[in-house]
C-alpha positions in Angstrom: 100.7 84.8 2.1 97.7 83.7 0.1 96.8 80.3 1.3 96.0 78.5 -1.9 99.2 77.9 -3.8 99.7 77.3 -7.5 102.6 75.6 -9.2 103.1 77.3 -12.6 104.3 74.8 -15.2 105.8 76.3 -18.2 105.8 73.9 -21.2 108.8 74.8 -23.2 110.1 73.4 -26.4 113.7 73.4 -25.7 116.1 74.2 -28.5 118.0 71.1 -29.5 121.2 71.2 -31.6 120.5 70.4 -35.3 122.4 67.2 -35.7 120.1 64.7 -37.5 116.6 63.5 -37.7 117.6 60.8 -35.3 117.8 63.4 -32.5 114.1 64.4 -33.0 111.9 62.7 -30.4 109.0 62.9 -32.8 110.9 61.2 -35.5 109.1 58.0 -35.4 106.2 59.4 -37.4 103.6 57.6 -35.3 103.5 60.3 -32.5 100.2 62.1 -31.9 100.3 65.6 -33.3 100.0 68.6 -31.0 96.4 69.0 -29.9 96.0 65.3 -29.4 96.2 63.3 -26.2 99.7 61.9 -26.0 101.4 64.5 -28.1 105.0 64.8 -27.0 106.2 68.1 -25.4 109.9 68.4 -25.4 110.2 69.9 -21.9 108.3 71.5 -19.1 109.8 74.0 -16.7 108.1 74.1 -13.3 107.6 77.4 -11.6 106.0 77.8 -8.1 103.5 80.6 -7.9 100.3 81.7 -6.2 96.9 82.5 -7.6 95.1 85.7 -6.6 92.0 83.8 -5.7 90.8 80.3 -5.1 90.0 78.0 -8.0 87.7 75.9 -5.8 84.3 76.4 -4.3 84.1 78.8 -1.4 81.5 79.2 1.3 82.1 82.5 2.9 85.0 83.9 0.9 88.7 83.4 1.1 91.1 83.9 3.9 94.8 84.6 3.6 97.2 82.3 5.5 99.1 83.3 8.6 102.7 82.5 9.5 103.9 79.4 7.7 100.5 78.2 6.5 101.4 79.1 2.9 105.1 78.1 3.0 106.4 75.2 0.9 109.5 73.6 2.5 109.6 70.4 0.5 107.7 69.4 -2.7 107.7 66.1 -4.5 106.8 66.6 -8.2 105.8 63.6 -10.3 105.7 63.6 -14.1 106.0 61.0 -16.7 109.1 61.5 -18.9 109.7 59.7 -22.2 113.2 58.7 -21.1 113.5 58.7 -17.3 117.1 59.2 -16.0 117.0 56.8 -13.0 118.8 53.5 -13.5 117.0 50.3 -14.6 113.9 52.2 -15.5 110.9 50.3 -16.7 108.5 51.2 -19.5 105.8 53.4 -17.8 108.1 54.6 -15.0 107.6 58.2 -13.8 110.2 60.7 -12.6 109.9 62.2 -9.2 111.9 65.3 -8.2 112.3 66.4 -4.6 112.5 70.2 -4.5 113.8 72.2 -1.5 115.6 75.4 -0.8 119.3 75.5 0.0 119.2 76.2 3.7 122.0 78.8 3.4 121.5 80.6 0.1 117.9 79.9 -0.6 118.5 78.7 -4.1 116.4 75.8 -5.4 117.7 72.3 -5.0 116.1 69.6 -7.1 116.9 65.9 -6.4 115.8 63.0 -8.6 114.3 59.9 -7.1 116.4 56.8 -7.7 119.4 58.9 -8.6 120.1 61.4 -5.7 120.0 61.2 -2.0 118.4 63.8 0.2 120.9 66.6 0.8 119.0 68.2 3.6 116.9 66.0 5.9 113.2 66.8 6.4 113.8 67.8 10.0 116.4 70.3 9.0 114.3 72.2 6.5 113.9 75.7 8.0 114.0 77.8 4.9 111.0 77.6 2.5 111.1 77.4 -1.3 108.8 80.5 -1.5 110.3 82.4 1.4 110.0 86.1 0.9 107.4 85.8 -1.9 104.8 88.5 -2.3 101.1 87.9 -2.9 100.9 90.5 -5.6 103.6 89.0 -7.7 102.3 86.4 -10.2 105.5 84.3 -10.7 107.3 84.0 -7.4 109.9 81.3 -7.9 110.8 80.4 -11.5 112.6 77.4 -13.0 112.2 75.2 -9.9 112.5 72.0 -11.9 112.5 70.6 -15.4 111.0 67.5 -16.9 111.8 66.4 -20.5 109.7 64.5 -22.9 106.2 64.8 -21.3 102.9 64.3 -23.1 99.7 66.3 -23.5 96.9 64.8 -21.5 99.2 63.4 -18.8 99.0 64.7 -15.2 101.6 66.3 -13.1 101.3 65.5 -9.3 102.6 67.5 -6.4 102.9 66.5 -2.7 104.3 69.2 -0.5 105.3 69.3 3.2 104.4 65.6 3.7 105.6 65.0 7.3 106.7 61.4 6.5 107.3 61.0 2.7 111.0 60.5 1.7 112.6 60.6 -1.7 113.2 56.9 -1.5 109.5 56.3 -0.8 108.4 58.7 -3.5 110.7 56.9 -6.0 109.2 53.6 -5.0 105.8 55.0 -5.9 107.0 56.4 -9.2 109.1 53.4 -10.4 106.5 50.7 -10.9 106.3 50.7 -14.7 102.8 51.0 -16.1 101.4 50.8 -12.5 103.3 53.9 -11.5 100.5 56.5 -12.0 98.0 54.4 -10.1 100.5 54.1 -7.2 100.9 57.9 -7.2 97.2 58.5 -7.4 96.5 56.0 -4.6 99.1 57.5 -2.3 97.8 57.7 1.2 99.6 60.0 3.6 99.8 58.6 7.1 99.3 61.6 9.4 101.1 61.3 12.7 99.2 62.5 15.8 102.3 64.4 17.1 102.5 66.2 13.7 98.9 67.4 14.0 99.3 68.4 17.6 102.5 70.3 16.8 100.5 72.6 14.5 98.1 73.7 17.2 98.6 77.1 18.8 96.9 79.4 21.3 94.8 81.7 19.1 95.2 84.8 21.2 98.7 84.3 22.7 101.4 86.9 22.1 105.2 86.7 22.0 107.6 88.6 24.3 107.4 91.7 22.0 103.6 91.8 22.2 103.0 90.4 18.7 100.4 87.8 18.1 101.6 84.3 17.9 101.4 83.0 14.4 101.5 79.4 13.0 105.0 77.9 12.5 104.2 74.4 11.3 104.6 72.9 7.8 101.1 72.1 6.4 100.8 69.1 4.1 99.5 70.0 0.6 98.7 68.2 -2.6 97.6 69.0 -6.1 97.6 67.8 -9.7 96.9 69.2 -13.1 96.7 67.8 -16.6 99.1 68.9 -19.2 96.8 70.7 -21.6 95.7 69.0 -24.9 96.0 71.9 -27.3 97.3 72.5 -30.8 98.4 75.9 -29.6 101.5 74.4 -27.8 104.0 74.7 -30.7 107.2 72.8 -30.8 109.2 76.0 -30.5 106.8 77.9 -28.2 106.1 78.1 -24.5 103.0 77.3 -22.5 102.3 77.9 -18.9 99.8 76.1 -16.6 99.0 76.2 -13.0 98.6 73.5 -10.4 96.5 74.5 -7.4 97.7 73.1 -4.1 95.2 72.4 -1.5 96.2 71.8 2.1 95.3 68.3 3.1 94.1 69.8 6.4 91.3 71.8 7.8 91.9 74.8 10.1 89.5 75.3 13.0 88.9 78.4 15.1 86.2 77.4 17.6 84.4 79.0 20.6 81.2 78.3 22.4 79.0 80.5 24.6 76.1 79.9 26.9 72.8 81.3 25.6 71.4 84.5 27.1 68.0 84.0 25.6 65.2 83.4 28.1 63.6 80.9 25.6 66.6 78.6 25.9 66.7 76.1 28.7 70.4 76.4 29.1 70.3 80.0 30.3 71.0 80.2 34.0 71.5 76.4 34.2 74.7 75.7 32.4 78.1 77.3 32.9 81.8 76.7 32.2 83.8 75.7 35.3 87.5 75.1 35.7 87.4 71.4 35.1 85.5 71.8 31.8 87.0 71.9 28.3 86.9 70.6 24.8 87.5 67.3 23.0 88.0 67.0 19.3 87.1 63.5 18.0 87.2 61.6 14.7 90.4 63.0 13.4 91.4 60.7 10.5 94.8 59.2 10.7 95.5 59.5 7.0 94.9 61.8 4.0 94.3 60.9 0.3 95.5 63.8 -1.9 94.5 62.4 -5.3 92.0 59.6 -4.9 88.4 59.7 -3.9 87.8 57.1 -1.2 84.6 55.5 0.1 82.5 57.2 2.7 83.8 55.3 5.8 87.4 55.0 4.7 88.6 57.9 6.8 86.9 57.1 10.1 84.7 53.9 9.8 81.3 54.8 11.0 80.6 51.4 12.4 83.7 51.2 14.5 84.0 53.4 17.6 87.4 52.2 18.7 88.8 55.4 20.1 92.2 56.4 21.4 91.2 56.6 25.0 89.0 54.4 27.3 85.3 55.2 27.2 82.5 53.6 29.1 80.2 54.4 26.3 77.5 51.7 26.7 77.3 51.5 22.9 76.5 48.3 21.0 78.4 47.2 18.0 77.3 43.9 16.5 75.3 43.4 19.7 78.4 43.6 21.8 79.4 46.4 24.2 82.5 48.3 23.3 85.3 49.9 25.2 85.4 49.6 28.9 81.7 49.1 29.5 82.6 48.0 33.1 84.1 51.4 33.7 83.2 53.3 36.9 81.8 56.4 35.2 79.0 56.9 32.8 81.0 58.3 30.0 84.4 59.9 30.4 85.3 63.4 31.6 87.5 65.9 30.0 91.2 65.6 31.0 94.3 67.7 30.2 95.7 66.2 27.1 98.7 68.5 27.4 99.7 67.2 30.8 103.4 66.6 31.2 102.9 63.7 33.6 100.6 60.7 33.3 97.0 61.1 34.5 96.2 58.4 37.0 93.0 59.8 38.7 90.8 59.9 35.7 89.1 56.5 35.7 89.6 53.4 37.8 92.6 51.3 36.7 93.2 53.6 33.7 96.3 55.8 33.1 96.3 58.5 30.5 99.8 58.9 29.0 101.7 62.1 29.4 101.2 64.4 26.4 98.1 62.6 25.3 97.4 65.1 22.5 100.7 64.1 20.8 100.9 60.4 21.6 100.1 57.9 18.9 97.4 55.5 20.0 97.3 51.7 19.3 97.4 50.7 15.7 93.8 49.3 15.8 92.4 52.7 16.8 90.6 54.4 13.9 90.8 58.0 15.0 92.9 60.6 16.8 91.6 62.9 19.6 92.6 66.0 21.3 91.6 66.9 24.8 92.0 70.3 26.4 90.9 71.2 30.0 90.5 74.6 31.5 93.1 75.5 34.0 92.1 76.6 37.6 92.2 79.9 39.4 93.4 83.0 37.6 94.5 80.8 34.6 90.9 80.2 33.8 90.6 83.4 31.8 94.3 83.6 30.7 94.2 83.8 26.9 97.7 82.5 26.5 96.4 79.1 27.5 95.4 76.6 24.8 91.8 76.7 26.2 90.4 79.5 28.3 87.3 81.5 29.2 86.3 85.0 28.4 86.4 87.6 31.2 82.8 87.0 32.1 83.3 83.3 31.9 80.4 82.9 29.5 82.5 81.8 26.4 85.1 79.1 26.1 87.8 79.4 23.5 89.6 76.4 21.9 93.1 76.7 20.5 93.4 77.0 16.8 93.9 73.5 15.6 94.2 71.5 12.4 92.5 68.3 11.5 92.6 65.9 8.5 89.7 66.0 6.1 87.1 63.2 6.3 85.1 64.0 3.2 82.3 61.5 4.1 78.8 62.8 4.5 78.2 60.4 7.3 77.4 61.7 10.8 79.9 59.2 12.3 82.8 60.2 10.1 82.8 64.0 10.2 85.3 65.5 12.7 83.4 66.7 15.8 84.1 69.1 18.6 82.6 68.1 21.9 82.3 70.8 24.5 82.0 69.9 28.2 80.0 72.3 30.4 78.5 72.0 33.9 74.9 71.9 35.0 74.7 74.5 37.7 71.0 74.6 38.6 69.6 72.6 41.6 68.7 69.7 39.4 65.7 67.8 38.0 64.4 64.5 39.3 63.9 61.8 36.7 60.6 60.7 38.5 57.8 62.6 36.8 56.0 62.8 40.1 58.8 65.1 41.4 58.8 67.8 38.8 59.9 71.4 39.6 56.4 72.4 40.4 56.4 70.1 43.4 60.0 71.0 44.4 59.0 74.6 44.5 55.8 73.8 46.4 57.8 72.0 49.1 60.4 74.8 49.5 57.7 77.5 49.5 55.4 75.8 52.0 55.8 77.7 55.3 52.8 76.3 57.2 53.5 73.8 59.9 50.3 71.9 59.1 48.7 71.4 55.6 45.0 70.8 55.3 44.0 67.6 53.5 40.3 67.6 54.3 38.0 70.4 55.2 35.5 70.3 58.0 32.8 70.0 55.5 34.4 66.9 54.0 34.8 65.2 57.3 31.5 66.4 58.7 33.5 67.3 61.8 36.8 69.1 61.9 39.4 69.8 59.3 42.2 67.3 59.0 45.8 68.3 58.5 49.1 66.6 57.8 52.3 67.8 59.1 54.8 69.6 56.9 57.8 67.2 56.5 60.1 70.2 56.6 58.6 71.3 59.9 58.2 67.9 61.6 60.3 64.8 62.0 59.3 61.3 62.8 59.8 60.7 66.6 58.5 57.2 66.2 56.8 55.1 63.5 53.5 56.7 64.5 54.2 60.1 66.0 55.7 63.4 64.8 57.8 65.9 66.7 58.5 69.6 65.8 61.7 70.1 63.9 61.9 73.1 61.5 64.6 72.5 58.9 63.0 74.5 56.1 65.6 77.3 56.1 68.5 74.8 56.1 67.0 72.7 53.4 66.6 75.8 51.2 70.3 76.5 51.8 71.2 72.9 50.8 69.1 72.8 47.7 70.0 76.2 46.4 73.7 75.8 46.9 74.2 72.0 46.4 71.2 70.9 44.5 68.7 68.1 45.0 71.2 65.3 44.8 73.0 64.4 48.1 76.7 64.4 48.4 78.2 61.0 48.0 81.0 61.5 50.6 81.5 63.3 53.8 84.6 65.0 52.4 82.6 66.5 49.6 80.0 67.7 52.1 82.5 69.3 54.4 84.2 71.1 51.6 80.9 72.5 50.3 79.9 73.7 53.8 83.3 75.5 54.2 82.5 77.4 51.0 79.0 78.6 51.9 78.6 82.4 51.4 77.8 84.7 54.3 74.0 84.7 54.7 73.7 81.0 53.7 76.5 80.1 56.1 74.7 81.9 58.9 71.4 80.1 58.2 73.2 76.8 57.9 75.0 77.2 61.2 72.0 78.7 63.1 71.5 76.9 66.4 73.5 73.9 65.3 75.6 73.0 62.3 74.4 69.8 60.7 77.0 67.0 60.4 77.0 64.7 57.3 74.6 62.2 58.8 72.1 65.0 59.8 72.4 66.5 56.3 71.4 63.2 54.8 68.4 62.9 57.1 67.3 66.4 56.2 67.5 65.6 52.5 65.4 62.5 53.0 62.7 64.7 54.6 63.0 67.0 51.6 62.3 64.1 49.2 59.2 63.1 51.3 58.1 66.8 51.2 58.3 66.8 47.3 56.5 63.5 47.0 53.8 64.7 49.4 53.3 67.9 47.4 52.6 65.8 44.3 49.8 64.0 46.2 48.4 67.2 47.7 48.1 68.6 44.2 46.3 65.5 43.0 43.5 64.6 45.5 41.7 62.3 43.0 38.2 61.0 43.0 38.9 58.3 45.5 40.2 54.7 45.3 38.2 51.9 46.9 40.3 49.7 49.2 40.3 45.9 48.7 42.8 44.6 51.2 41.2 42.0 53.4 44.2 40.3 55.0 48.0 40.0 55.0 48.4 36.3 54.2 49.3 36.8 50.5 49.2 39.3 47.7 45.8 38.0 46.6 44.2 39.3 49.9 46.6 42.2 50.3 45.1 43.8 47.1 46.0 47.4 46.7 47.1 47.8 50.4 44.1 50.0 51.2 41.8 48.4 53.7 38.5 47.1 52.4 35.7 49.6 52.9 38.0 52.6 52.8 37.8 55.3 50.1 41.3 56.6 49.8 42.4 60.0 48.4 45.8 61.5 47.5 46.9 58.1 46.2 49.7 57.3 43.9 50.7 53.7 43.6 53.7 54.6 41.6 55.4 56.3 44.5 54.0 54.3 47.4 57.2 52.3 47.8 59.2 55.6 48.1 56.8 56.8 50.8 56.2 53.8 53.0 58.2 50.9 51.5 57.3 47.2 51.4 55.3 44.9 53.6 56.3 41.3 54.3 53.2 39.1 54.1 52.5 35.9 56.0 53.5 33.7 53.0 56.9 35.6 52.9 55.9 37.5 49.8 56.7 41.2 49.7 54.0 43.8 48.6 53.9 47.6 48.4 52.3 49.4 51.2 49.9 52.2 50.4 50.2 55.9 51.3 46.9 57.6 51.3 44.5 59.8 53.3 40.8 59.2 54.0 38.2 61.6 55.3 37.3 59.0 57.9 40.8 58.9 59.4 41.5 60.4 62.7 44.0 63.2 63.1 46.5 60.9 64.8 46.1 58.3 62.0 47.0 60.9 59.4 50.0 61.9 61.3 50.9 58.3 61.7 50.8 57.8 57.9 53.4 60.6 57.5 55.5 59.4 60.5 55.6 55.9 59.1 56.9 57.3 55.8 59.7 59.2 57.4 60.7 56.9 60.3 63.8 54.7 60.0 63.5 51.8 62.6 66.5 50.2 64.0 66.7 47.3 63.6 64.4 46.9 60.6 62.1 44.0 60.1 63.9 41.3 58.1 62.3 41.0 54.7 60.6 44.4 54.9 61.9 47.7 53.7 60.7 51.0 55.1 60.1 54.0 53.0 63.3 55.6 54.4 65.3 52.5 53.3 63.9 52.5 49.8 64.6 56.2 49.4 68.1 55.9 50.7 68.9 53.4 48.0 66.9 55.1 45.3 68.3 58.7 45.7 71.8 57.4 46.2 71.7 56.2 42.6 72.6 58.7 39.8 69.7 57.3 37.8 67.2 59.0 40.1 68.1 62.4 38.6 67.6 63.6 35.1 70.1 66.4 35.8 71.9 67.3 39.0 74.0 70.2 40.2 77.6 69.7 39.1 76.7 67.2 36.4 78.8 67.4 33.2 77.0 68.0 30.0 78.3 67.6 26.4 77.6 69.4 23.2 78.5 68.4 19.7 79.5 70.7 16.9 80.7 69.4 13.5 83.8 70.6 11.8 81.7 71.3 8.7 79.8 73.9 6.8 76.4 74.8 8.1 73.5 75.9 6.0 70.3 76.9 7.7 71.6 75.6 11.0 72.2 72.1 9.5 75.7 70.6 9.1 76.7 69.1 5.7 78.7 66.5 7.7 81.8 67.1 5.5 85.2 68.0 7.0 86.8 69.3 3.8 90.4 69.9 2.9 91.8 73.4 2.6 88.9 74.8 4.7 89.2 77.4 7.5 86.3 76.8 9.8 85.5 79.7 12.1 82.8 78.2 14.3 80.8 79.9 17.0 78.6 77.7 19.1 75.7 78.7 21.3 74.7 76.3 24.0 70.9 76.4 24.1 69.9 72.9 25.5 70.9 70.8 28.4 73.0 68.6 26.1 74.1 65.0 26.2 75.2 63.2 29.4 78.3 61.6 28.0 81.0 62.4 25.5 80.1 59.3 23.6 76.5 60.2 23.4 77.2 63.7 22.1 79.7 62.5 19.5 77.6 59.7 18.2 74.4 61.6 18.2 72.6 62.0 14.9 71.9 65.6 15.9 74.1 68.6 16.6 73.4 69.6 20.1 74.9 73.1 19.7 73.8 76.0 17.6 76.7 76.9 15.4 77.7 79.9 13.3 80.4 78.9 10.8 82.2 81.2 8.4 83.5 78.9 5.5 87.6 81.1 4.8 92.4 80.7 0.1 91.8 78.7 2.9 88.2 78.5 1.9 86.5 80.1 4.8 83.6 78.5 6.7 81.9 80.6 9.4 79.1 78.9 11.2 76.5 79.5 13.9 75.8 76.1 15.7 72.9 75.6 18.0 74.1 73.3 20.8 
C-alpha cells in the first residue's frame, strides 16, 4: 500500500424531482453564487482513494507502507450540512459519519452521529474499508458516504483509526452549534501507551513460514480539505477533490554501531553487553490532527516528570526532581517487556510488569519504552525486540511508532537513548593520575627508581622503591613484594576501580582467561582483602609516577613546629629544599597530621637531595603503611586512599560503567537535528557511537547536544534517513 491516503470527495449536484421552486435550496435569492465562499453545493459523495505521491514535503523520498500501515478500519468524516438529520439540531451543527466495512461482506457501512449506534465495535473491526485495494488504481472505494447541502469554502475533516474516539464522542464534537467546527479543529486524541506499544514489532523477525513479520496495527490518521471555491462547480455537474490523510504517528527504524575509526575515542573502549539496551523518551501522550499547538504543549520542556523513577539530580525551580535520594546516579536500562514486576532495579522501587504498555500516573507528561538485550545466545537473536549483530558491534531496536511532538525545542523532541558499556580499564578523575602515569606505573619493571643522581647528591645516587615491587613492612621500612604481574592482570581485566564486594571479585576471578588466570594464581591466589591492598599499592605507584615526571625547581620548606597550622607551614621542614612535590596529592600519599592544638594539617610527600637512602624509603613506606590501630584524629595515606577510591567520583570512567547516547527522532541536516518529531514520517536512523557519552540517561536525554552521530533517511511515509554522531 502507498502510505499516504487520500479521500476523494466528489461534489455532485444531485437530481431533484421538479416539484416547485420551494424545493430549490437556492430559492432564497440571497445565496452566494458558485465561485463565492458559501455557495451551496447540493451534495458531496465521499470516495476513499490514494495518491500516487505525497502532497507534503519530503526529505529523502517516499516509502510505501507495510502490512496494515495503510489500512483504514474506521473513519469519522465531519462536514457541515445545510439541514443536519440528527434530532434537535442547532444552527451551526455539523454532521459526522462513522464509516466502516461490513465485517462479513466488506460493503461500506455509514453511521450518522446522533442517529445511529455503532453496529460493529472498534475492537471487532478486522476488515478494512480499503482492503484489497491496489496502489495503481486511482479510485479504490467509491461512494463511501454522502453529505447534502454543503458549501464552497467549508472544510471536510477526517479522523481515521483513532484508538479511543467513539461515534457518541464524535457527535458531541459536531453538535455544538456555531462552536462545532472549533470543537472539531481542536480535537485532541489521547494516545494510550498500550496502543502505541501494541504497534511495535521486531524488524527482522519472521513467521513460521519464513516470511518477514509485517505491521498489524491500526495507525491513527487525520486530514482535512476545503471544499473548493470555484465557479466551475455547476449545479448539474460533478467535482472531485482529495483529502490527504497523514498518520498522526512517526515510524522509527533505529540502530547504533560502535565507531571503528581510530580518531574516535569510543573505538576499543565502548561495547554493547547483554544488560545494555535502548530507551525511547518524550513520547507525547496526545496528538492534535487539525490544530497547531504551542511548542511545549506536547511534552513540556520545563517539566521532567517521567513515567519511571529517575535519580536525575536535575533542578526545576531550584528544587530537585524525581527520586534524588535514589541509590544510583541515573537509572539503568531495564526490560520493559518483562512479564513479571522488576524488583531489583533500584532500592525501594518496583517496575510494573509490561512497563512498555502500562499507562503511567496522570501527572506524567511523557511515555517511555525500555528494551534490554537478552543474555547468552539470545543476545544476537534477531527475533527479539532488541538484539546485536553477529559481531556484537551494532544494536538494533525494534520498529516502533511515536506520536509527533512538532516543537523545535530540544526538550520536546522524542529521543532515543542508547545504553552501552565502557570496557577499557578506566580513567581517573584526578588530573595527576592520567593515562600517561598509569602506563608508566604498569611498565616500570625496575625494583628501584632513581630520584637523584650521584652528581646531585655529591655522593651516591638515591633511589625510591617501586611500589609494585615493595610493600611497607612498617611505617618506615620496605620489604620485597613483587605484585607487578598480578596488578597488570587486575587492571587489564577489571580496570582501575576496585570491586565493591567480595562476591563480584570472586566471580571475576573465576572468569579469568588462561594465561591471566595462571599469572593471578602464581604462587598464591590473592583473596579479596589482598586484592584491595594490591590495588592500593597500584594507586600509590600511579601517584608516584606523576611526581617522578615532575621533579620541579624545588620548594623551600617553612615548617618550624607542630603546635599549629601557622608553624606547620607547608609541612616541609625549614631549611629543606624539596623536589617531586605536589601539594594537591599529598593527602592521598601520606594523609593528615594532628597538631598539638588538635588542628589537622596535610603532611607533605617529597624527596630532597640531602635525604639519606633510608629516609627516602621511609617516605614511601609511610605512604603505603596502614597502622593498626591508627592515631585518633590523624589519617594515614592508606586511610585517605581507601575512602577516596571507594567513591565512584574518583573515576571519570571505569570498566563496566554504563554510558548513554542520545539520538533525536528527527531529520538531520549536516549532522544537526532539526528537533522536530513530525507526523507521517518514517525515520530510518543509523547512529555511530564516537564519544564516551553521558553518564546517566537523564543527562543524555536533557543534553542540548546529540551525543551520537546519526544518519537519517527521511521515507508516503515521508522518509528520513539520518547519520547521527553519538
